[in-house]
py3Dmol code that shows the C-alpha trace and the ligand (Angstrom):
import py3Dmol

protein = """\
ATOM      1  CA  UNK A   1     -80.505   0.181  -8.806  1.00  0.00           C
ATOM      2  CA  UNK A   2     -78.289   1.966  -6.259  1.00  0.00           C
ATOM      3  CA  UNK A   3     -79.041   2.709  -2.622  1.00  0.00           C
ATOM      4  CA  UNK A   4     -77.370   4.496   0.276  1.00  0.00           C
ATOM      5  CA  UNK A   5     -76.249   1.703   2.575  1.00  0.00           C
ATOM      6  CA  UNK A   6     -74.875   1.925   6.114  1.00  0.00           C
ATOM      7  CA  UNK A   7     -71.651  -0.090   5.910  1.00  0.00           C
ATOM      8  CA  UNK A   8     -70.165   0.730   9.314  1.00  0.00           C
ATOM      9  CA  UNK A   9     -71.361   1.914  12.731  1.00  0.00           C
ATOM     10  CA  UNK A  10     -69.431   3.221  15.718  1.00  0.00           C
ATOM     11  CA  UNK A  11     -69.989   4.926  19.053  1.00  0.00           C
ATOM     12  CA  UNK A  12     -68.112   6.382  21.977  1.00  0.00           C
ATOM     13  CA  UNK A  13     -69.308   7.481  25.402  1.00  0.00           C
ATOM     14  CA  UNK A  14     -67.482   8.983  28.398  1.00  0.00           C
ATOM     15  CA  UNK A  15     -66.139   6.745  31.169  1.00  0.00           C
ATOM     16  CA  UNK A  16     -67.615   8.873  33.950  1.00  0.00           C
ATOM     17  CA  UNK A  17     -71.049   7.725  35.176  1.00  0.00           C
ATOM     18  CA  UNK A  18     -73.668   9.962  36.824  1.00  0.00           C
ATOM     19  CA  UNK A  19     -76.175   7.762  38.666  1.00  0.00           C
ATOM     20  CA  UNK A  20     -79.656   8.546  39.949  1.00  0.00           C
ATOM     21  CA  UNK A  21     -78.236   8.294  43.477  1.00  0.00           C
ATOM     22  CA  UNK A  22     -75.691  11.010  42.575  1.00  0.00           C
ATOM     23  CA  UNK A  23     -78.587  13.209  41.378  1.00  0.00           C
ATOM     24  CA  UNK A  24     -80.492  12.598  44.613  1.00  0.00           C
ATOM     25  CA  UNK A  25     -77.627  14.413  46.347  1.00  0.00           C
ATOM     26  CA  UNK A  26     -77.785  17.333  43.894  1.00  0.00           C
ATOM     27  CA  UNK A  27     -81.518  18.129  43.509  1.00  0.00           C
ATOM     28  CA  UNK A  28     -84.855  17.293  45.133  1.00  0.00           C
ATOM     29  CA  UNK A  29     -85.524  13.987  43.372  1.00  0.00           C
ATOM     30  CA  UNK A  30     -85.541  10.243  44.007  1.00  0.00           C
ATOM     31  CA  UNK A  31     -84.093   7.280  42.178  1.00  0.00           C
ATOM     32  CA  UNK A  32     -87.577   5.758  42.054  1.00  0.00           C
ATOM     33  CA  UNK A  33     -89.127   8.890  40.433  1.00  0.00           C
ATOM     34  CA  UNK A  34     -86.446   9.020  37.753  1.00  0.00           C
ATOM     35  CA  UNK A  35     -86.703   5.331  36.860  1.00  0.00           C
ATOM     36  CA  UNK A  36     -90.498   5.161  36.765  1.00  0.00           C
ATOM     37  CA  UNK A  37     -90.966   8.461  34.893  1.00  0.00           C
ATOM     38  CA  UNK A  38     -88.058   8.149  32.434  1.00  0.00           C
ATOM     39  CA  UNK A  39     -86.499   4.639  32.491  1.00  0.00           C
ATOM     40  CA  UNK A  40     -83.069   6.197  33.057  1.00  0.00           C
ATOM     41  CA  UNK A  41     -80.737   4.541  35.608  1.00  0.00           C
ATOM     42  CA  UNK A  42     -77.526   6.379  34.788  1.00  0.00           C
ATOM     43  CA  UNK A  43     -75.922   8.592  32.173  1.00  0.00           C
ATOM     44  CA  UNK A  44     -72.351   9.246  30.961  1.00  0.00           C
ATOM     45  CA  UNK A  45     -70.781  12.637  31.562  1.00  0.00           C
ATOM     46  CA  UNK A  46     -67.624  14.014  29.930  1.00  0.00           C
ATOM     47  CA  UNK A  47     -64.603  14.761  32.114  1.00  0.00           C
ATOM     48  CA  UNK A  48     -62.570  17.966  31.982  1.00  0.00           C
ATOM     49  CA  UNK A  49     -60.604  18.193  28.756  1.00  0.00           C
ATOM     50  CA  UNK A  50     -63.015  15.972  26.802  1.00  0.00           C
ATOM     51  CA  UNK A  51     -64.987  17.784  24.108  1.00  0.00           C
ATOM     52  CA  UNK A  52     -67.801  16.842  21.768  1.00  0.00           C
ATOM     53  CA  UNK A  53     -65.240  16.248  18.994  1.00  0.00           C
ATOM     54  CA  UNK A  54     -63.299  13.837  21.274  1.00  0.00           C
ATOM     55  CA  UNK A  55     -66.223  11.419  21.205  1.00  0.00           C
ATOM     56  CA  UNK A  56     -67.169  12.180  17.585  1.00  0.00           C
ATOM     57  CA  UNK A  57     -63.613  11.251  16.556  1.00  0.00           C
ATOM     58  CA  UNK A  58     -63.640   7.943  18.477  1.00  0.00           C
ATOM     59  CA  UNK A  59     -67.100   7.020  17.150  1.00  0.00           C
ATOM     60  CA  UNK A  60     -65.996   7.908  13.604  1.00  0.00           C
ATOM     61  CA  UNK A  61     -62.852   5.745  13.860  1.00  0.00           C
ATOM     62  CA  UNK A  62     -64.985   2.787  15.021  1.00  0.00           C
ATOM     63  CA  UNK A  63     -67.448   3.252  12.148  1.00  0.00           C
ATOM     64  CA  UNK A  64     -64.674   3.656   9.546  1.00  0.00           C
ATOM     65  CA  UNK A  65     -62.920   0.560  10.904  1.00  0.00           C
ATOM     66  CA  UNK A  66     -66.093  -1.545  10.617  1.00  0.00           C
ATOM     67  CA  UNK A  67     -66.745  -0.190   7.112  1.00  0.00           C
ATOM     68  CA  UNK A  68     -63.155  -0.819   5.984  1.00  0.00           C
ATOM     69  CA  UNK A  69     -63.103   2.732   4.627  1.00  0.00           C
ATOM     70  CA  UNK A  70     -60.057   5.020   4.884  1.00  0.00           C
ATOM     71  CA  UNK A  71     -60.710   8.661   5.900  1.00  0.00           C
ATOM     72  CA  UNK A  72     -59.414   9.943   2.556  1.00  0.00           C
ATOM     73  CA  UNK A  73     -62.162   7.975   0.754  1.00  0.00           C
ATOM     74  CA  UNK A  74     -64.851  10.142   2.392  1.00  0.00           C
ATOM     75  CA  UNK A  75     -66.589  12.750   0.207  1.00  0.00           C
ATOM     76  CA  UNK A  76     -68.651  14.415   2.968  1.00  0.00           C
ATOM     77  CA  UNK A  77     -68.690  14.620   6.765  1.00  0.00           C
ATOM     78  CA  UNK A  78     -71.987  15.713   8.344  1.00  0.00           C
ATOM     79  CA  UNK A  79     -72.310  16.153  12.102  1.00  0.00           C
ATOM     80  CA  UNK A  80     -75.599  16.588  13.956  1.00  0.00           C
ATOM     81  CA  UNK A  81     -74.993  18.514  17.174  1.00  0.00           C
ATOM     82  CA  UNK A  82     -76.329  21.332  19.342  1.00  0.00           C
ATOM     83  CA  UNK A  83     -73.253  21.342  21.582  1.00  0.00           C
ATOM     84  CA  UNK A  84     -70.316  22.022  19.230  1.00  0.00           C
ATOM     85  CA  UNK A  85     -66.817  22.532  20.662  1.00  0.00           C
ATOM     86  CA  UNK A  86     -67.261  26.235  19.769  1.00  0.00           C
ATOM     87  CA  UNK A  87     -69.640  28.279  17.568  1.00  0.00           C
ATOM     88  CA  UNK A  88     -67.199  28.145  14.681  1.00  0.00           C
ATOM     89  CA  UNK A  89     -65.520  26.200  13.111  1.00  0.00           C
ATOM     90  CA  UNK A  90     -67.938  23.301  12.924  1.00  0.00           C
ATOM     91  CA  UNK A  91     -67.366  19.984  14.683  1.00  0.00           C
ATOM     92  CA  UNK A  92     -67.404  18.452  11.199  1.00  0.00           C
ATOM     93  CA  UNK A  93     -64.364  20.530  10.153  1.00  0.00           C
ATOM     94  CA  UNK A  94     -62.559  19.707  13.417  1.00  0.00           C
ATOM     95  CA  UNK A  95     -63.302  16.043  12.727  1.00  0.00           C
ATOM     96  CA  UNK A  96     -62.197  16.335   9.094  1.00  0.00           C
ATOM     97  CA  UNK A  97     -58.823  17.626  10.303  1.00  0.00           C
ATOM     98  CA  UNK A  98     -58.442  15.003  13.080  1.00  0.00           C
ATOM     99  CA  UNK A  99     -59.259  12.186  10.659  1.00  0.00           C
ATOM    100  CA  UNK A 100     -57.128  13.690   7.848  1.00  0.00           C
ATOM    101  CA  UNK A 101     -60.152  13.176   5.590  1.00  0.00           C
ATOM    102  CA  UNK A 102     -58.548  15.401   3.008  1.00  0.00           C
ATOM    103  CA  UNK A 103     -61.151  14.952   0.261  1.00  0.00           C
ATOM    104  CA  UNK A 104     -64.256  15.572   2.375  1.00  0.00           C
ATOM    105  CA  UNK A 105     -66.291  18.759   2.666  1.00  0.00           C
ATOM    106  CA  UNK A 106     -67.753  19.086   6.106  1.00  0.00           C
ATOM    107  CA  UNK A 107     -70.522  20.871   7.992  1.00  0.00           C
ATOM    108  CA  UNK A 108     -72.743  20.654  11.105  1.00  0.00           C
ATOM    109  CA  UNK A 109     -76.515  20.337  11.271  1.00  0.00           C
ATOM    110  CA  UNK A 110     -78.449  21.907  14.156  1.00  0.00           C
ATOM    111  CA  UNK A 111     -81.759  20.069  14.420  1.00  0.00           C
ATOM    112  CA  UNK A 112     -82.006  19.212  18.113  1.00  0.00           C
ATOM    113  CA  UNK A 113     -82.424  15.521  18.843  1.00  0.00           C
ATOM    114  CA  UNK A 114     -83.307  14.929  15.177  1.00  0.00           C
ATOM    115  CA  UNK A 115     -79.819  16.114  14.145  1.00  0.00           C
ATOM    116  CA  UNK A 116     -78.567  12.650  13.226  1.00  0.00           C
ATOM    117  CA  UNK A 117     -81.653  11.805  11.136  1.00  0.00           C
ATOM    118  CA  UNK A 118     -81.470  15.152   9.323  1.00  0.00           C
ATOM    119  CA  UNK A 119     -77.760  14.524   8.622  1.00  0.00           C
ATOM    120  CA  UNK A 120     -78.422  10.984   7.412  1.00  0.00           C
ATOM    121  CA  UNK A 121     -81.149  12.232   5.060  1.00  0.00           C
ATOM    122  CA  UNK A 122     -78.822  14.912   3.634  1.00  0.00           C
ATOM    123  CA  UNK A 123     -76.111  12.297   3.030  1.00  0.00           C
ATOM    124  CA  UNK A 124     -78.672  10.000   1.386  1.00  0.00           C
ATOM    125  CA  UNK A 125     -79.840  12.808  -0.908  1.00  0.00           C
ATOM    126  CA  UNK A 126     -76.253  13.748  -1.862  1.00  0.00           C
ATOM    127  CA  UNK A 127     -75.562  10.118  -2.721  1.00  0.00           C
ATOM    128  CA  UNK A 128     -78.813   9.822  -4.714  1.00  0.00           C
ATOM    129  CA  UNK A 129     -77.981  13.047  -6.559  1.00  0.00           C
ATOM    130  CA  UNK A 130     -74.614  11.596  -7.515  1.00  0.00           C
ATOM    131  CA  UNK A 131     -72.583  14.292  -5.758  1.00  0.00           C
ATOM    132  CA  UNK A 132     -70.850  11.823  -3.421  1.00  0.00           C
ATOM    133  CA  UNK A 133     -70.203   8.115  -2.935  1.00  0.00           C
ATOM    134  CA  UNK A 134     -69.136   7.824   0.679  1.00  0.00           C
ATOM    135  CA  UNK A 135     -70.143   9.931   3.676  1.00  0.00           C
ATOM    136  CA  UNK A 136     -69.516   9.953   7.396  1.00  0.00           C
ATOM    137  CA  UNK A 137     -72.602  10.882   9.426  1.00  0.00           C
ATOM    138  CA  UNK A 138     -72.210  11.611  13.132  1.00  0.00           C
ATOM    139  CA  UNK A 139     -74.468  12.547  16.051  1.00  0.00           C
ATOM    140  CA  UNK A 140     -72.494  13.912  18.993  1.00  0.00           C
ATOM    141  CA  UNK A 141     -73.397  15.843  22.146  1.00  0.00           C
ATOM    142  CA  UNK A 142     -72.067  16.998  25.477  1.00  0.00           C
ATOM    143  CA  UNK A 143     -75.463  17.929  26.918  1.00  0.00           C
ATOM    144  CA  UNK A 144     -73.893  18.049  30.399  1.00  0.00           C
ATOM    145  CA  UNK A 145     -72.352  21.390  29.344  1.00  0.00           C
ATOM    146  CA  UNK A 146     -75.768  23.000  28.789  1.00  0.00           C
ATOM    147  CA  UNK A 147     -77.667  21.213  31.558  1.00  0.00           C
ATOM    148  CA  UNK A 148     -78.714  23.105  34.682  1.00  0.00           C
ATOM    149  CA  UNK A 149     -77.845  20.827  37.604  1.00  0.00           C
ATOM    150  CA  UNK A 150     -80.094  22.952  39.830  1.00  0.00           C
ATOM    151  CA  UNK A 151     -83.184  22.159  37.688  1.00  0.00           C
ATOM    152  CA  UNK A 152     -84.606  18.748  38.634  1.00  0.00           C
ATOM    153  CA  UNK A 153     -86.994  18.726  35.669  1.00  0.00           C
ATOM    154  CA  UNK A 154     -84.168  18.560  33.128  1.00  0.00           C
ATOM    155  CA  UNK A 155     -80.907  17.498  34.809  1.00  0.00           C
ATOM    156  CA  UNK A 156     -82.081  13.940  35.403  1.00  0.00           C
ATOM    157  CA  UNK A 157     -82.561  13.397  31.664  1.00  0.00           C
ATOM    158  CA  UNK A 158     -79.433  14.292  29.759  1.00  0.00           C
ATOM    159  CA  UNK A 159     -76.122  12.577  28.996  1.00  0.00           C
ATOM    160  CA  UNK A 160     -73.090  12.755  26.716  1.00  0.00           C
ATOM    161  CA  UNK A 161     -71.765  10.628  23.857  1.00  0.00           C
ATOM    162  CA  UNK A 162     -71.416  10.154  20.115  1.00  0.00           C
ATOM    163  CA  UNK A 163     -72.427   7.722  17.418  1.00  0.00           C
ATOM    164  CA  UNK A 164     -71.432   7.531  13.756  1.00  0.00           C
ATOM    165  CA  UNK A 165     -72.186   5.681  10.548  1.00  0.00           C
ATOM    166  CA  UNK A 166     -70.376   5.373   7.241  1.00  0.00           C
ATOM    167  CA  UNK A 167     -72.772   5.345   4.307  1.00  0.00           C
ATOM    168  CA  UNK A 168     -71.894   4.287   0.786  1.00  0.00           C
ATOM    169  CA  UNK A 169     -73.500   4.196  -2.661  1.00  0.00           C
ATOM    170  CA  UNK A 170     -74.090   0.456  -3.191  1.00  0.00           C
ATOM    171  CA  UNK A 171     -75.799  -1.624  -5.858  1.00  0.00           C
ATOM    172  CA  UNK A 172     -78.922  -3.576  -4.860  1.00  0.00           C
ATOM    173  CA  UNK A 173     -82.072  -3.207  -2.787  1.00  0.00           C
ATOM    174  CA  UNK A 174     -80.431  -2.934   0.632  1.00  0.00           C
ATOM    175  CA  UNK A 175     -80.054   0.540   2.094  1.00  0.00           C
ATOM    176  CA  UNK A 176     -82.109   3.587   3.044  1.00  0.00           C
ATOM    177  CA  UNK A 177     -85.633   3.095   1.656  1.00  0.00           C
ATOM    178  CA  UNK A 178     -87.075   6.434   2.750  1.00  0.00           C
ATOM    179  CA  UNK A 179     -86.577   9.432   5.001  1.00  0.00           C
ATOM    180  CA  UNK A 180     -89.323  11.783   6.189  1.00  0.00           C
ATOM    181  CA  UNK A 181     -88.370  15.008   7.981  1.00  0.00           C
ATOM    182  CA  UNK A 182     -90.490  17.701   9.610  1.00  0.00           C
ATOM    183  CA  UNK A 183     -90.174  20.885  11.654  1.00  0.00           C
ATOM    184  CA  UNK A 184     -92.465  23.317  13.479  1.00  0.00           C
ATOM    185  CA  UNK A 185     -90.769  26.463  14.763  1.00  0.00           C
ATOM    186  CA  UNK A 186     -93.918  27.693  16.483  1.00  0.00           C
ATOM    187  CA  UNK A 187     -93.158  25.493  19.512  1.00  0.00           C
ATOM    188  CA  UNK A 188     -89.540  26.645  19.886  1.00  0.00           C
ATOM    189  CA  UNK A 189     -90.016  28.048  23.391  1.00  0.00           C
ATOM    190  CA  UNK A 190     -91.043  24.670  24.824  1.00  0.00           C
ATOM    191  CA  UNK A 191     -87.448  23.428  24.489  1.00  0.00           C
ATOM    192  CA  UNK A 192     -84.635  25.920  23.989  1.00  0.00           C
ATOM    193  CA  UNK A 193     -81.482  27.538  25.313  1.00  0.00           C
ATOM    194  CA  UNK A 194     -81.931  31.329  25.407  1.00  0.00           C
ATOM    195  CA  UNK A 195     -78.310  32.417  25.919  1.00  0.00           C
ATOM    196  CA  UNK A 196     -75.060  32.102  24.007  1.00  0.00           C
ATOM    197  CA  UNK A 197     -76.220  33.068  20.519  1.00  0.00           C
ATOM    198  CA  UNK A 198     -76.118  36.476  18.826  1.00  0.00           C
ATOM    199  CA  UNK A 199     -79.500  37.422  20.361  1.00  0.00           C
ATOM    200  CA  UNK A 200     -78.109  37.015  23.863  1.00  0.00           C
ATOM    201  CA  UNK A 201     -74.330  36.727  23.945  1.00  0.00           C
ATOM    202  CA  UNK A 202     -72.654  35.662  27.183  1.00  0.00           C
ATOM    203  CA  UNK A 203     -72.645  38.429  29.783  1.00  0.00           C
ATOM    204  CA  UNK A 204     -72.547  38.581  33.581  1.00  0.00           C
ATOM    205  CA  UNK A 205     -76.308  39.113  33.455  1.00  0.00           C
ATOM    206  CA  UNK A 206     -77.045  36.173  31.118  1.00  0.00           C
ATOM    207  CA  UNK A 207     -74.938  33.893  33.303  1.00  0.00           C
ATOM    208  CA  UNK A 208     -76.585  35.132  36.510  1.00  0.00           C
ATOM    209  CA  UNK A 209     -79.995  34.423  34.920  1.00  0.00           C
ATOM    210  CA  UNK A 210     -78.849  30.864  33.973  1.00  0.00           C
ATOM    211  CA  UNK A 211     -79.650  31.518  30.321  1.00  0.00           C
ATOM    212  CA  UNK A 212     -76.916  29.205  29.019  1.00  0.00           C
ATOM    213  CA  UNK A 213     -78.827  26.098  30.034  1.00  0.00           C
ATOM    214  CA  UNK A 214     -81.582  24.107  28.304  1.00  0.00           C
ATOM    215  CA  UNK A 215     -85.124  25.045  29.347  1.00  0.00           C
ATOM    216  CA  UNK A 216     -87.926  22.583  28.731  1.00  0.00           C
ATOM    217  CA  UNK A 217     -91.636  22.268  29.450  1.00  0.00           C
ATOM    218  CA  UNK A 218     -91.247  18.496  29.711  1.00  0.00           C
ATOM    219  CA  UNK A 219     -94.886  17.513  29.947  1.00  0.00           C
ATOM    220  CA  UNK A 220     -95.976  19.515  26.879  1.00  0.00           C
ATOM    221  CA  UNK A 221     -92.947  18.266  24.930  1.00  0.00           C
ATOM    222  CA  UNK A 222     -93.790  14.696  25.954  1.00  0.00           C
ATOM    223  CA  UNK A 223     -97.292  14.841  24.475  1.00  0.00           C
ATOM    224  CA  UNK A 224     -96.200  16.436  21.192  1.00  0.00           C
ATOM    225  CA  UNK A 225     -93.242  14.038  20.931  1.00  0.00           C
ATOM    226  CA  UNK A 226     -95.485  10.961  21.161  1.00  0.00           C
ATOM    227  CA  UNK A 227     -97.853  12.298  18.497  1.00  0.00           C
ATOM    228  CA  UNK A 228     -95.077  13.401  16.145  1.00  0.00           C
ATOM    229  CA  UNK A 229     -93.021  10.228  16.489  1.00  0.00           C
ATOM    230  CA  UNK A 230     -96.119   8.127  15.793  1.00  0.00           C
ATOM    231  CA  UNK A 231     -96.942  10.211  12.737  1.00  0.00           C
ATOM    232  CA  UNK A 232     -93.377   9.967  11.346  1.00  0.00           C
ATOM    233  CA  UNK A 233     -93.224   6.197  11.934  1.00  0.00           C
ATOM    234  CA  UNK A 234     -96.632   5.552  10.341  1.00  0.00           C
ATOM    235  CA  UNK A 235     -95.748   7.755   7.354  1.00  0.00           C
ATOM    236  CA  UNK A 236     -92.607   5.682   6.761  1.00  0.00           C
ATOM    237  CA  UNK A 237     -94.669   2.484   6.837  1.00  0.00           C
ATOM    238  CA  UNK A 238     -97.411   3.836   4.554  1.00  0.00           C
ATOM    239  CA  UNK A 239     -94.865   5.234   2.082  1.00  0.00           C
ATOM    240  CA  UNK A 240     -93.264   1.790   1.752  1.00  0.00           C
ATOM    241  CA  UNK A 241     -96.552  -0.178   1.786  1.00  0.00           C
ATOM    242  CA  UNK A 242     -95.590  -1.882   5.024  1.00  0.00           C
ATOM    243  CA  UNK A 243     -97.241  -2.672   8.353  1.00  0.00           C
ATOM    244  CA  UNK A 244     -95.847  -2.494  11.885  1.00  0.00           C
ATOM    245  CA  UNK A 245     -95.431  -6.282  11.889  1.00  0.00           C
ATOM    246  CA  UNK A 246     -92.927  -5.999   8.990  1.00  0.00           C
ATOM    247  CA  UNK A 247     -90.471  -4.031  11.139  1.00  0.00           C
ATOM    248  CA  UNK A 248     -87.617  -6.097  12.609  1.00  0.00           C
ATOM    249  CA  UNK A 249     -86.258  -3.412  14.932  1.00  0.00           C
ATOM    250  CA  UNK A 250     -87.436   0.026  16.033  1.00  0.00           C
ATOM    251  CA  UNK A 251     -84.653   2.377  17.104  1.00  0.00           C
ATOM    252  CA  UNK A 252     -86.368   5.465  18.424  1.00  0.00           C
ATOM    253  CA  UNK A 253     -84.758   8.528  19.987  1.00  0.00           C
ATOM    254  CA  UNK A 254     -84.009   7.601  23.604  1.00  0.00           C
ATOM    255  CA  UNK A 255     -85.772  10.473  25.407  1.00  0.00           C
ATOM    256  CA  UNK A 256     -88.127   8.644  27.755  1.00  0.00           C
ATOM    257  CA  UNK A 257     -88.967   4.935  28.082  1.00  0.00           C
ATOM    258  CA  UNK A 258     -92.697   5.819  28.187  1.00  0.00           C
ATOM    259  CA  UNK A 259     -92.452   7.628  24.830  1.00  0.00           C
ATOM    260  CA  UNK A 260     -90.692   4.645  23.214  1.00  0.00           C
ATOM    261  CA  UNK A 261     -93.250   2.222  24.670  1.00  0.00           C
ATOM    262  CA  UNK A 262     -96.121   4.367  23.346  1.00  0.00           C
ATOM    263  CA  UNK A 263     -94.670   4.273  19.800  1.00  0.00           C
ATOM    264  CA  UNK A 264     -94.065   0.513  20.049  1.00  0.00           C
ATOM    265  CA  UNK A 265     -97.690   0.007  21.153  1.00  0.00           C
ATOM    266  CA  UNK A 266     -99.006   2.127  18.277  1.00  0.00           C
ATOM    267  CA  UNK A 267     -96.965   0.032  15.808  1.00  0.00           C
ATOM    268  CA  UNK A 268     -97.946  -3.188  17.577  1.00  0.00           C
ATOM    269  CA  UNK A 269     -94.324  -4.156  18.153  1.00  0.00           C
ATOM    270  CA  UNK A 270     -93.337  -6.716  20.814  1.00  0.00           C
ATOM    271  CA  UNK A 271     -90.505  -5.715  23.221  1.00  0.00           C
ATOM    272  CA  UNK A 272     -87.897  -7.807  21.367  1.00  0.00           C
ATOM    273  CA  UNK A 273     -88.414  -5.590  18.296  1.00  0.00           C
ATOM    274  CA  UNK A 274     -87.732  -2.383  20.208  1.00  0.00           C
ATOM    275  CA  UNK A 275     -84.151  -1.404  20.991  1.00  0.00           C
ATOM    276  CA  UNK A 276     -83.557   0.496  24.217  1.00  0.00           C
ATOM    277  CA  UNK A 277     -80.414   1.656  25.978  1.00  0.00           C
ATOM    278  CA  UNK A 278     -81.903   4.736  27.676  1.00  0.00           C
ATOM    279  CA  UNK A 279     -81.261   3.148  31.091  1.00  0.00           C
ATOM    280  CA  UNK A 280     -77.475   3.481  30.517  1.00  0.00           C
ATOM    281  CA  UNK A 281     -77.149   6.819  28.725  1.00  0.00           C
ATOM    282  CA  UNK A 282     -80.272   8.914  29.272  1.00  0.00           C
ATOM    283  CA  UNK A 283     -81.139  11.357  26.511  1.00  0.00           C
ATOM    284  CA  UNK A 284     -78.051  12.136  24.402  1.00  0.00           C
ATOM    285  CA  UNK A 285     -79.969  14.190  21.795  1.00  0.00           C
ATOM    286  CA  UNK A 286     -78.575  13.703  18.285  1.00  0.00           C
ATOM    287  CA  UNK A 287     -76.188  10.996  19.542  1.00  0.00           C
ATOM    288  CA  UNK A 288     -78.960   8.749  20.839  1.00  0.00           C
ATOM    289  CA  UNK A 289     -79.978   7.021  17.599  1.00  0.00           C
ATOM    290  CA  UNK A 290     -76.459   6.360  16.245  1.00  0.00           C
ATOM    291  CA  UNK A 291     -75.261   5.072  19.659  1.00  0.00           C
ATOM    292  CA  UNK A 292     -78.296   2.747  19.815  1.00  0.00           C
ATOM    293  CA  UNK A 293     -77.821   1.677  16.185  1.00  0.00           C
ATOM    294  CA  UNK A 294     -74.179   0.820  16.844  1.00  0.00           C
ATOM    295  CA  UNK A 295     -74.994  -1.146  20.004  1.00  0.00           C
ATOM    296  CA  UNK A 296     -77.801  -3.036  18.264  1.00  0.00           C
ATOM    297  CA  UNK A 297     -75.471  -3.812  15.351  1.00  0.00           C
ATOM    298  CA  UNK A 298     -72.593  -5.001  17.559  1.00  0.00           C
ATOM    299  CA  UNK A 299     -74.985  -7.077  19.694  1.00  0.00           C
ATOM    300  CA  UNK A 300     -76.173  -8.795  16.477  1.00  0.00           C
ATOM    301  CA  UNK A 301     -79.721  -7.530  17.029  1.00  0.00           C
ATOM    302  CA  UNK A 302     -79.657  -6.525  13.337  1.00  0.00           C
ATOM    303  CA  UNK A 303     -79.268  -9.044  10.515  1.00  0.00           C
ATOM    304  CA  UNK A 304     -78.786  -8.610   6.778  1.00  0.00           C
ATOM    305  CA  UNK A 305     -82.085  -7.660   5.048  1.00  0.00           C
ATOM    306  CA  UNK A 306     -83.770  -6.676   8.349  1.00  0.00           C
ATOM    307  CA  UNK A 307     -86.132  -3.703   8.223  1.00  0.00           C
ATOM    308  CA  UNK A 308     -84.962  -1.061  10.696  1.00  0.00           C
ATOM    309  CA  UNK A 309     -87.115   1.946  11.573  1.00  0.00           C
ATOM    310  CA  UNK A 310     -85.409   5.048  13.002  1.00  0.00           C
ATOM    311  CA  UNK A 311     -87.631   7.678  14.612  1.00  0.00           C
ATOM    312  CA  UNK A 312     -86.576  10.986  16.250  1.00  0.00           C
ATOM    313  CA  UNK A 313     -88.037  14.114  17.824  1.00  0.00           C
ATOM    314  CA  UNK A 314     -86.354  17.194  19.286  1.00  0.00           C
ATOM    315  CA  UNK A 315     -85.950  20.914  19.806  1.00  0.00           C
ATOM    316  CA  UNK A 316     -87.156  23.172  17.048  1.00  0.00           C
ATOM    317  CA  UNK A 317     -89.430  21.255  16.970  1.00  0.00           C
ATOM    318  CA  UNK A 318     -87.920  18.830  14.523  1.00  0.00           C
ATOM    319  CA  UNK A 319     -88.868  15.212  13.942  1.00  0.00           C
ATOM    320  CA  UNK A 320     -88.658  12.474  11.369  1.00  0.00           C
ATOM    321  CA  UNK A 321     -88.124   8.837  10.455  1.00  0.00           C
ATOM    322  CA  UNK A 322     -85.902   6.705   8.264  1.00  0.00           C
ATOM    323  CA  UNK A 323     -86.640   3.207   7.048  1.00  0.00           C
ATOM    324  CA  UNK A 324     -83.653   1.018   6.233  1.00  0.00           C
ATOM    325  CA  UNK A 325     -83.342  -2.400   4.597  1.00  0.00           C
ATOM    326  CA  UNK A 326     -80.116  -3.507   6.351  1.00  0.00           C
TER     327      UNK A 326
END
"""
ligand_1 = """\
48
LIG
O -85.296 14.857 23.538
C -86.136 15.857 23.057
C -87.489 15.779 23.541
N -87.581 15.638 24.963
C -88.482 14.816 25.458
O -89.114 14.117 24.713
C -88.732 14.840 26.933
C -90.205 14.751 27.180
N -90.632 14.878 28.546
C -90.432 13.930 29.511
O -89.707 12.971 29.317
C -91.219 14.061 30.775
O -92.202 15.061 30.622
C -90.350 14.384 32.034
C -89.549 13.149 32.442
C -89.449 15.553 31.770
C -91.280 14.731 33.199
O -92.214 13.664 33.442
P -93.775 13.974 33.580
O -94.411 12.684 33.868
O -94.201 14.706 32.353
O -93.832 14.866 34.864
P -94.414 16.355 35.046
O -93.555 17.340 34.349
O -95.882 16.335 34.736
O -94.250 16.530 36.611
C -94.978 15.731 37.544
C -94.518 16.093 38.937
C -94.480 17.610 39.207
O -94.848 17.824 40.538
P -96.351 18.280 40.918
O -96.563 19.597 40.180
O -97.244 17.186 40.420
O -96.302 18.420 42.384
C -93.027 17.953 39.042
O -92.654 19.087 39.770
O -93.172 15.633 39.124
C -92.366 16.715 39.605
N -90.998 16.513 39.146
C -90.111 15.773 39.814
N -90.206 15.083 40.969
C -89.117 14.414 41.365
C -90.426 16.974 38.016
N -89.167 16.545 37.951
C -88.956 15.797 39.057
C -87.835 15.096 39.531
N -87.956 14.402 40.691
N -86.656 15.047 38.884
"""
view = py3Dmol.view(width=600, height=400)
view.addModel(protein, "pdb")
view.setStyle({"model": 0}, {"cartoon": {"style": "trace"}})
view.addModel(ligand_1, "xyz")
view.setStyle({"model": 1}, {"stick": {}})
view.zoomTo()
view.show()
């Protein structure tokens, strides 16, 4: 019996911190509102000259180092991102070149905040199909570049960073037990960025209309996110004949502390079984789960044979879960 096992984790976030107090000076908001409504205290923001591949590269090196895998042993590099360095080439190809991962084929996945889970599931399926043995899976974002710092309903939420895992085909029962992925394009206009694609390329008009920033109907997204995350988590449990009490650690997309608490309540999980770092980083989209996974791993919150549930929701809409026997 072979499984896809995570053998190394890594992450990297910018040095620069944007606090709630800083935001108070930028838009009509208060520190108290942000903390009570979101759980976010601060977020990391890239400095000039730093790109999404800067952090992807550092996170990848950390994950490869922990895994004891050399870049030229990688068969595939998959990067979940909605904020690539440029429309083409992909961040994955930029990363392949930086790492000198000469044997890897590489591509990006655009699936909003579910980008890392989608990428992990693709890597798992490639390994199961026998088309690769080792893959690097990354979630990386510079959301600060597409955040409107005049819009108080979104700018308080987002941050920058990257997380990565190395997965390997390994003998035994430990590894990815299941992945469940979903999408619903009918809700696209609740969370989207209208400008910058081929439908609306950059122009003086598109810039004047602030079309190159994320737009979100936060309250509607919130309600659908809770429902979808619950559904994906419960499906993972049912599929594996497990109950909430069997889970050792829930690592959910870090979008809002109230969303994570609602999922934890639905699964009947006590606080010590729920990993949270939203207070430090805010919502980093596809980077949020791999950054949290790496922090949980390095803080020894995860032990061998633990059952780890990953759960994500994002633009598209996209959502899904992955259950892992560590
Ligand atoms: O990562 C992908 C998926 N994204 C998410 O899952 C995000 C989901 N949404 C959320 O996290 C929450 O909906 C928000 C944090 C964005 C907003 O919280 P909410 O509890 O849903 O607030 P709301 O949108 O219902 O707004 C309540 C009030 C409004 O004022 P009125 O109309 O009641 O007078 C807003 O204008 O809060 C106001 N408001 C703010 N007040 C102070 C909105 N943003 C702010 C702000 N500071 N930054």
